[in-house]
C-alpha positions as CSV (number, residue, x, y, z in Angstrom):
1,M,97.9,91.9,162.5
2,L,99.4,89.3,160.5
3,A,100.9,91.1,157.2
4,K,98.6,89.9,154.1
5,P,100.5,87.9,151.6
6,E,100.6,89.6,147.9
7,D,98.4,87.2,146.2
8,V,94.8,87.6,148.3
9,V,93.5,90.1,146.5
10,D,91.1,92.8,148.3
11,R,89.5,91.3,151.4
12,D,91.3,93.8,154.1
13,R,88.1,93.8,156.3
14,E,88.2,89.8,156.1
15,W,91.6,89.2,156.2
16,G,91.8,91.7,159.4
17,L,89.0,90.2,161.4
18,L,90.2,86.2,161.0
19,T,94.0,87.5,162.2
20,E,92.9,89.2,164.5
21,F,91.4,86.0,165.6
22,V,93.6,84.3,165.0
23,T,96.4,86.3,167.1
24,D,93.8,86.9,170.0
25,P,96.0,85.5,173.3
26,D,93.0,84.2,175.3
27,P,94.0,80.6,175.9
28,A,90.3,79.9,175.7
29,M,89.4,77.8,172.4
30,R,87.3,79.7,170.0
31,L,85.0,78.9,166.7
32,G,84.5,80.8,163.9
33,I,82.2,80.5,160.9
34,M,82.9,80.9,157.1
35,S,80.7,80.7,154.8
36,G,80.0,82.2,151.3
37,R,79.0,81.4,147.5
38,R,81.0,79.0,146.1
39,R,84.0,80.4,143.9
40,H,83.7,83.4,146.5
41,G,87.5,82.2,147.9
42,K,86.4,81.2,151.0
43,S,89.2,78.0,150.4
44,Y,91.9,80.2,149.3
45,L,91.6,82.6,152.4
46,L,91.6,80.3,154.7
47,Q,94.3,78.1,153.1
48,A,96.5,81.1,152.8
49,L,95.6,82.3,156.6
50,S,96.4,78.3,157.8
51,D,100.4,78.9,156.0
52,R,100.9,82.0,157.4
53,V,100.4,80.8,160.8
54,G,101.0,77.2,160.4
55,G,97.7,75.9,161.2
56,L,96.2,72.9,160.2
57,Y,93.9,73.0,156.7
58,V,91.5,70.2,155.8
59,T,89.0,69.8,152.9
60,A,86.1,67.9,153.5
61,V,84.7,65.6,150.6
62,R,81.2,64.8,150.0
63,E,80.9,61.7,148.6
64,E,83.6,60.2,151.3
65,G,82.7,57.6,153.4
66,R,82.8,58.7,157.3
67,L,85.5,56.0,158.2
68,P,87.6,57.2,155.2
69,A,86.7,60.8,156.4
70,I,87.7,60.1,160.2
71,Q,91.0,58.2,159.0
72,R,91.7,60.8,156.7
73,F,91.2,63.4,159.0
74,S,93.0,62.0,161.7
75,D,96.1,61.7,159.5
76,A,96.4,65.2,159.1
77,I,96.1,65.9,162.7
78,A,99.1,62.9,163.4
79,T,101.0,64.6,160.3
80,H,100.8,68.0,161.9
81,A,101.8,66.6,165.1
82,G,105.0,65.3,163.8
83,L,103.5,61.9,163.6
84,R,103.5,59.6,160.7
85,P,100.2,59.4,158.8
86,G,98.6,56.3,160.2
87,T,99.3,56.5,164.1
88,L,96.2,57.5,165.0
89,R,93.1,55.2,164.9
90,L,90.3,56.3,165.6
91,T,86.8,55.8,164.9
92,D,84.7,58.4,166.1
93,W,84.9,62.3,165.5
94,R,84.6,63.2,169.3
95,E,87.8,61.1,169.5
96,V,89.3,62.8,166.7
97,L,88.7,66.3,167.8
98,S,90.5,64.9,172.0
99,N,93.1,64.7,170.2
100,A,93.1,68.2,168.0
101,L,92.9,68.8,171.7
102,D,95.4,67.2,172.9
103,V,98.1,68.2,170.0
104,T,97.4,71.9,170.7
105,A,98.0,71.5,174.5
106,R,101.2,70.2,174.0
107,S,102.1,72.9,172.1
108,Q,100.7,75.4,174.5
109,T,98.6,77.4,172.0
110,P,94.9,77.8,171.9
111,L,92.5,75.5,170.2
112,L,90.9,77.7,167.0
113,V,88.4,76.1,164.8
114,I,87.3,77.9,161.9
115,L,84.8,75.7,159.9
116,C,83.7,76.6,156.6
117,G,81.3,75.9,153.9
118,S,79.5,76.8,150.5
119,A,75.8,75.2,151.7
120,M,74.4,78.7,153.3
121,S,71.6,77.2,155.0
122,V,73.7,74.2,157.0
123,M,76.8,77.3,157.5
124,H,73.7,79.2,159.0
125,E,71.7,76.6,161.1
126,L,75.0,75.6,163.1
127,L,74.9,78.9,165.3
128,S,70.8,79.0,165.2
129,G,68.1,77.9,168.0
130,T,69.3,75.2,170.0
131,K,71.9,74.2,168.2
132,P,75.4,72.9,170.3
133,L,77.4,76.2,168.8
134,R,75.0,78.5,169.3
135,G,76.6,81.2,171.3
136,R,80.0,79.9,171.2
137,A,81.4,81.2,167.5
138,V,83.6,84.7,167.7
139,I,83.6,85.2,164.1
140,D,80.3,84.7,161.8
141,L,82.0,85.8,157.8
142,R,79.8,85.6,155.4
143,L,82.9,86.1,152.3
144,G,81.4,87.4,149.5
145,A,82.3,88.6,146.2
146,F,84.1,91.1,145.2
147,D,83.1,94.4,144.8
148,Y,82.8,95.5,140.5
149,R,85.7,97.7,141.0
150,A,87.6,95.2,142.8
151,S,86.4,92.5,140.1
152,R,88.3,94.7,137.1
153,A,91.7,95.2,138.6
154,F,91.1,91.4,139.5
155,W,90.8,90.0,135.9
156,Q,92.8,93.0,134.9
157,I,90.3,94.3,132.3
158,D,91.8,97.0,130.9
159,N,88.3,98.2,129.0
160,P,85.9,99.4,131.1
161,L,82.9,97.9,128.6
162,V,84.6,95.0,128.8
163,A,85.0,94.5,132.2
164,L,81.1,95.6,133.2
165,Q,79.7,92.8,130.5
166,V,82.2,90.5,132.3
167,H,81.2,91.0,135.3
168,A,77.2,90.9,133.9
169,V,77.9,87.1,132.9
170,L,80.0,85.6,136.2
171,G,79.9,88.9,138.6
172,G,82.7,89.4,141.1
173,A,83.9,85.6,142.0
174,P,87.4,85.4,142.3
175,G,86.7,81.6,141.6
176,Y,86.4,81.9,137.6
177,R,89.0,83.9,136.4
178,P,91.0,80.5,136.5
179,V,89.0,78.1,135.1
180,A,87.7,80.8,132.1
181,A,91.3,83.0,131.8
182,R,90.7,86.8,131.3
183,P,89.2,88.2,127.2
184,H,92.3,89.4,125.5
185,P,92.7,92.9,124.1
186,N,92.3,91.8,120.8
187,D,89.3,89.1,120.8
188,G,86.8,91.3,122.3
189,F,84.0,90.2,125.1
190,A,82.2,88.4,122.3
191,S,84.9,85.9,121.3
192,W,86.0,85.1,125.1
193,L,82.1,84.2,125.7
194,T,81.7,81.6,122.9
195,R,84.9,79.7,124.5
196,T,83.7,79.8,128.3
197,L,80.3,80.4,129.3
198,L,78.6,78.8,125.6
199,D,81.2,75.8,126.3
200,P,79.7,72.8,127.2
201,G,83.4,71.6,127.4
202,R,84.5,74.0,129.8
203,A,83.9,73.8,133.4
204,V,82.9,77.2,133.3
205,Y,80.0,75.9,131.2
206,S,76.4,78.0,132.5
207,R,74.4,74.7,132.3
208,T,76.7,73.0,134.6
209,E,77.8,75.9,136.7
210,T,74.2,76.4,137.8
211,E,73.9,72.8,138.1
212,Y,76.7,73.0,140.9
213,L,75.5,76.6,142.8
214,L,71.6,74.5,143.5
215,R,73.1,71.3,144.5
216,E,74.9,73.1,146.9
217,D,72.1,73.9,149.0
218,P,71.1,70.6,150.3
219,R,67.0,71.8,150.8
220,I,66.9,71.8,146.7
221,T,65.6,68.4,145.7
222,H,63.2,68.8,143.9
223,H,65.4,70.5,140.6
224,T,62.9,70.7,137.3
225,L,60.5,73.2,140.8
226,Y,63.5,75.2,141.1
227,Y,64.5,75.5,137.4
228,D,61.0,76.5,137.0
229,I,60.9,79.4,138.9
230,L,64.2,80.3,138.6
231,T,62.5,80.4,134.2
232,A,59.8,81.9,135.5
233,I,61.5,85.1,137.0
234,A,63.9,85.5,134.0
235,Q,60.9,85.7,132.0
236,G,59.8,89.0,134.4
237,A,57.5,87.0,137.0
238,S,58.2,89.4,139.9
239,T,56.4,88.4,142.7
240,P,55.0,85.2,143.8
241,T,51.5,85.2,142.4
242,K,52.9,85.5,138.8
243,I,55.8,83.1,139.3
244,G,53.2,80.5,140.8
245,A,51.2,81.6,137.6
246,A,53.9,81.2,135.0
247,L,54.0,77.9,136.8
248,E,50.5,77.1,136.6
249,R,50.8,76.5,140.5
250,Q,49.1,78.5,143.7
251,R,51.4,81.0,145.5
252,N,51.9,79.1,148.6
253,A,53.3,76.6,146.3
254,V,56.5,78.7,145.6
255,T,57.2,80.5,148.7
256,H,59.2,78.0,150.5
257,P,61.3,76.9,147.2
258,L,61.3,81.6,147.2
259,G,62.9,81.5,150.3
260,V,65.2,79.1,149.8
261,L,66.2,81.0,146.7
262,E,67.1,84.4,148.8
263,S,68.8,82.4,151.2
264,T,71.0,81.4,148.7
265,S,71.8,84.9,147.2
266,Y,70.0,83.2,144.0
267,I,67.9,86.0,143.8
268,Q,66.8,89.2,145.4
269,R,63.7,91.0,147.2
270,E,64.1,94.6,145.9
271,Q,62.2,97.4,148.1
272,D,60.6,100.5,147.2
273,I,62.4,102.9,149.0
274,L,60.1,105.3,149.2
275,R,56.4,103.8,149.7
276,P,55.3,100.3,150.9
277,R,54.5,97.8,147.7
278,H,55.2,94.5,146.5
279,P,58.6,93.8,146.6
280,V,60.3,93.5,143.5
281,I,61.5,90.2,142.7
282,T,64.8,89.6,140.7
283,L,67.8,86.9,139.7
284,A,70.8,88.3,141.3
285,D,73.2,85.6,140.8
286,P,74.8,86.6,137.4
287,V,75.5,83.0,136.1
288,I,72.2,81.9,136.9
289,R,70.3,84.7,135.5
290,F,72.9,84.0,132.0
291,N,71.6,80.4,132.2
292,Q,68.3,81.3,132.4
293,L,67.9,83.6,129.4
294,I,71.0,83.0,127.2
295,T,71.9,79.6,127.0
296,L,69.5,77.0,128.1
297,P,67.1,78.7,125.2
298,Q,69.7,78.5,122.8
299,A,70.8,74.9,124.4
300,A,70.1,72.3,121.4
301,I,73.0,74.4,119.2
302,V,75.1,75.2,121.9
303,E,75.7,71.7,122.5
304,Q,76.0,71.0,118.7
305,G,79.5,73.3,118.7
306,F,77.7,76.5,117.2
307,A,78.0,78.5,120.6
308,E,79.1,82.1,117.6
309,E,75.5,81.7,115.8
310,A,73.6,80.9,119.2
311,W,75.6,84.3,120.9
312,Q,74.1,86.3,117.1
313,V,70.8,85.1,118.1
314,A,70.8,85.6,122.3
315,A,72.8,89.1,121.6
316,P,69.8,91.3,121.7
317,T,68.7,89.6,125.4
318,F,71.9,90.1,126.9
319,N,71.5,93.7,125.6
320,S,68.4,94.3,127.3
321,K,67.8,91.7,130.1
322,I,71.2,91.1,131.5
323,L,73.4,94.1,130.5
324,A,70.9,97.2,131.3
325,P,69.5,95.6,134.7
326,H,73.3,95.4,135.7
327,F,74.0,98.7,134.5
328,E,72.0,100.1,136.5
329,D,72.5,97.6,139.8
330,L,76.5,98.4,139.7
331,A,74.9,102.7,139.0
332,R,73.2,102.5,142.7
333,A,76.6,99.9,143.7
334,F,78.7,103.3,142.6
335,T,76.5,105.4,144.8
336,R,76.5,103.4,147.7
337,R,79.9,103.0,147.8
338,Y,82.0,106.4,145.7
339,A,79.4,108.9,145.0
340,H,80.3,110.4,148.5
341,T,83.5,112.3,147.0
342,L,81.5,113.8,144.2
343,L,77.7,114.6,146.4
344,P,77.6,118.2,148.3
345,D,76.9,116.2,151.3
346,G,79.3,113.8,150.9
347,L,77.6,109.9,152.3
348,P,74.3,109.3,151.0
349,G,71.9,106.8,153.2
350,P,70.0,104.0,151.9
351,V,70.5,103.7,148.3
352,G,67.6,101.7,146.3
353,T,64.7,102.3,143.5
354,T,61.2,103.6,143.9
355,E,58.0,104.4,140.9
356,V,56.3,108.0,140.9
357,A,53.3,108.6,140.0
358,D,52.4,111.6,137.4
359,P,48.9,112.4,137.8
360,A,48.7,115.0,135.3
361,A,50.4,112.9,132.5
362,R,48.1,109.6,133.8
363,T,51.7,107.8,133.8
364,K,54.1,106.6,136.9
365,H,58.0,107.4,136.3
366,E,60.4,104.4,137.3
367,V,63.1,105.5,139.0
368,D,66.6,103.6,138.8
369,V,68.4,105.2,141.6
370,I,67.5,106.9,144.7
371,A,69.4,107.6,147.6
372,L,67.9,109.1,151.3
373,A,70.0,111.5,152.9
374,L,72.2,110.2,155.4
375,G,70.0,109.1,158.7
376,E,67.0,109.0,156.9
377,R,64.8,105.8,156.9
378,P,63.1,104.1,153.7
379,Q,59.4,105.0,153.2
380,A,59.5,107.3,155.6
381,P,57.7,109.9,155.1
382,R,59.0,113.4,153.8
383,V,62.2,112.6,153.7
384,R,65.1,113.9,152.7
385,I,66.6,112.8,149.1
386,A,70.2,113.3,148.5
387,L,70.2,111.6,145.1
388,L,67.9,110.8,141.9
389,G,69.4,108.9,139.3
390,E,68.8,107.4,135.6
391,A,71.2,104.8,134.0
392,K,70.8,103.8,130.5
393,A,73.1,101.5,128.7
394,T,71.2,102.0,125.5
395,A,74.2,102.4,122.6
396,A,72.7,106.4,122.8
397,R,74.2,109.2,124.1
398,R,72.0,110.8,126.9
399,G,71.4,114.2,127.0
400,T,68.8,117.2,127.8
401,G,65.6,115.2,127.6
402,D,67.1,112.7,130.3
403,L,67.7,115.7,132.6
404,Q,64.0,117.1,132.3
405,R,62.9,113.9,133.1
406,L,64.7,113.7,135.7
407,E,63.7,117.0,137.2
408,R,60.5,116.8,136.1
409,I,60.5,114.1,138.5
410,R,62.0,115.9,141.4
411,T,59.4,118.8,140.9
412,L,56.7,115.6,141.6
413,L,58.4,114.6,145.0
414,T,58.5,118.1,146.4
415,D,54.9,117.9,145.5
416,Q,54.3,114.7,147.6
417,G,55.9,116.4,150.7
418,Y,59.3,115.2,149.8
419,D,62.3,117.5,151.0
420,T,64.4,118.2,147.6
421,T,66.1,121.2,148.2
422,G,69.5,119.5,148.2
423,T,68.5,116.6,145.9
424,T,71.7,115.8,143.6
425,L,70.2,114.8,139.9
426,A,72.5,112.0,138.4
427,L,72.7,110.3,134.8
428,F,74.8,107.0,134.3
429,S,75.1,106.5,130.4
430,L,76.9,103.3,129.3
431,H,78.8,105.8,125.9
432,G,78.6,108.9,127.0
433,F,76.4,112.6,126.7
434,Y,75.8,114.5,124.3
435,P,77.9,118.3,124.5
436,D,75.2,120.8,125.8
437,L,74.5,118.1,128.1
438,V,77.9,118.2,129.2
439,E,78.0,122.3,129.4
440,S,75.0,121.9,131.0
441,A,76.5,120.4,134.2
442,A,79.5,121.8,134.3
443,G,77.5,125.1,135.1
444,R,75.5,123.2,137.5
445,E,75.5,122.1,140.9
446,D,73.0,119.6,141.3
447,L,73.6,117.8,138.4
448,L,76.0,114.8,137.9
449,L,77.5,112.7,134.5
450,V,78.7,109.4,135.6
451,D,80.2,107.4,132.5
452,L,81.7,104.0,132.2
453,A,84.8,105.9,133.5
454,T,83.0,107.6,136.6
455,L,81.7,104.7,136.9
456,Y,84.6,102.3,137.4
457,G,87.1,105.5,139.3
458,V,89.1,105.6,135.9
459,G,88.5,108.7,135.0
């Protein structure tokens, strides 16, 4: 395997897959597809791979006309073959690719082509149905964001709380660091935020960035409709019917746009892990979520240069509608990826959320984190439950009352026929735990306390 360059952070699995692709001695022409959201580092990774193997990397320009694009690509092939730019005068893409094949054949090396793009629908359709490339691609790599721990390391943020806050507004897209720079330890999150996502002069200004993101997919043509849908979801509409009602439209009028937004990972549908219910629709892209909840409602004063004042007004919304659900997301991510080192049975199975009825109290309990045992299927009857968790991003520490609530939920699930004999109870807290709860956890094998240090693996 080719050694990964030191400046390529994380991406070990992706680098291994790509280097296996380019070092395979098979002489036949091979094709790879890479897709991923804007600023996920696709170009950076492929440029590093190309440099490592002496390949040719060419960037497409959307606004460029057909003939200039062909000529620029032809010049790139000529230069790569040791010829002067302008040597190849071609007018058809078939001729261009044929010449690329000829250049490769003279070098006695197999032709390897990796097509890469951010327009997810376009990239996915390349291999669908009756498309000519269907069945010809060796790899179909979808490059995701860094996970929250890798993101903190990449941004070099020492304070886990600041790392969480930055991740809540930018996610794990590595391409934001060069245009936003990391928060200075002496400034804090609020000062950094007003200089970046709330500064109309910055490339990372959330209104500008959201517009770029929505333009990435050619299916998004009626921008007003899509913005309205995103705003409705941001304000709490969580089903197609509720979203349609918020827009004063029929449910079927928003079905296609919701499908587009889900395929681009700008929204997500979360299924109850225990019971078949309508999935809950939420905003998945942190920048879009921040834009719809914070920037747009305050746009008038933000664009007049009053970012600090806008943030003071919007901070409560940030804490309740962005930071709190994001902390719950990371609690589930921790359970999927890291909790196996702390759980008695090791790696859990599917992780998600659920809602548990409490007939005696005439209420329902929302469970922030639930993990089934490894091998169990979601919504199957009488499944084994590995973990029940509550994640709270409030300023208060968690105490025995939170533990008692989880114990009550575990009892209810036992009464409903679920296997809870090996269930671990987990409390996730942004600001730690009261001493009596810590003391209780020290004497119990079924109780896990996860603070920010544990969440980020630094304590």
